[in-house]
C-alpha positions, 0 to 999 in steps of 0.5 A: 552521941559522938558522930565521929565514933558512929561514922567509924563504926558504920565504916567498919560495918561496911568494910566487914560486910563487903570484904567477902565479894559474895556479899555484894551478890547477896545484898544487891543482886539476890533481891533483884533475882528474887523479885524477877522469880516471884514477879512471874511466879506469884500471879492470879492470872491464868493463861492457856488453861487446859480445857476439855470440850464435849460438843453435842451440838456440832453446829457453827454456833457451838464451834464459834463458842469454842473459838471464843474460849480459845481466842481469849488466850485464857483457855486451850483445848486439850481434848474433845469427845461426845461423851461427858464421862470423858471430860470427867475422866480428864479432870480426874486425871488432871489432864484438864482443869476445865470441861465445857459441855455444849448441849444438842439444842444449843444453836436452836435455843440460841437462835430462838432466843429461848436461852441456850445453856452450856455446862462448865466443869471445874477441878475444885482441887485447884480452887484459886485457879478454878475460881478465876477460870470460872469468872473468865468463862462466864464473861466469855459466855455472856458476851457470846450470848449478847452477840448471837442472841438473835437480837434479843437484848440481855436482861441486864446490861452490865458494863464493867470498868476497873479503877486504878488497874484497868487490865486487872493484871495481878502483876501490878498488884503483886510485884510491889508487895513482893518487893516489900517482902524481899526488903524486909527479909534482907534487913532482918537477916543482915541485922540479926546475923551481923550482931550474932557474928560479932558475938561468935568471933568474940569481937562484941566484947572488944566493942563493949570495952571501947569508948563507944556508948551503947547508943553509938554501938546500936547506931553503928550496927543499924545505919549501914543496913538502913542504907543498904535497905534503901538502896535495895528499894531503889533497885527493886523499884527500878526492876518493877518499873522498867522490867515488869512495867508496873505503873508508878502513879504516885511520888517516889520520894513518898515511897522512899520515906515509907520504905525508911519507916518500914526498914526501921521495923525490919532493923528492930526485929533483926536486932531483937532476934540478935539478943535471943540468938547465940549462934548465926544458925540460931539467928537464921532459923529464928529469922524465918520463923518470924518472916513466914507469919509476917508474910501470911498476915500481911495481905500479900497472899490472902486478903486480910478481910478474908481472915478470921476476925482474931487474925485481922486484929493481929495483922494490925501489929504487922508492919508489913501489912501497913507498908503493903497498903502504902506501896500499893496505894502509891504505885496504883492510885497515886495516893498521898499522905492525906489518904494514908496518914493512918498507915504512915503513923502506924508504921512509924509507931511500930518501927520506933516501938520495936527498934526502941525495945530491941535497943533497950534489950541490946543495951542491957546485954552490952552493959 
């Protein structure tokens, strides 16, 4: 392999890529905008959840309980009534997600230590949000009962502490993962479209008859996008750190190394797509057909442990799953290679394997 010829090929790719000023925005600005949008949108935290209150007690204790709900910031009272049917109607019309029903003897039973009960109605059609809201409500009611239980000690003294993400902010968990998804998409698109574009305009045949070997041609096509991918990693990491305030406990150098291994997989899959696509439109559609299952089977949106066993095994062949485990470990836990060597080794094997297979298919087409 001649380094000089590879460098000229790399330089040609950069010139061709950035000849159109719009590509600067697509390659460097679009990933940051996507991170900002998804960073705010992809969240399991709830705030100001619409709540309908039915207070049969009408006492100071019941009003303090409602105030405890609203003061938490998780709930917002949108209606009040003396009839439970009104709360059900509000949930049915999607005017409220939560209904809080306080019985007549609430204050009396609380004062006597007999165990006051309240009813929580949830809109199960929004199951994820309802589950989170239920957890918040249980915590509020439990703390309220301890403070106003007439001095009676609770049966169990539960003291919680979350490691690595003390505030349990979903943004700290989701933003690094979203960054990985964006980088993967950029590498897929750039590699697949660049090769197919050469085929469409007829310049791929010119490259075939040039002194370039197949290996030099592949290197010249992938190295520029690897550099762009690493630049995007730095951009989205800076956005995560300085805009979203996501803590980076671990090593930035280790994060970049893991990203390079991950980018190899993205480049390999993109090159593979280019070998089966004849037009840029076909390559674009194939990219998204590959991208969506990769996201769904990565653990970005749903925990891998919650998937059926067959799909849990399938996720082992997904490079994004291993990359997300590494990224979250570096960001939140400060984990190193010794703790995640299996993920690093798997990511390297997947990247080298898919890139090697794609290169062999591409080399046959060139030959």
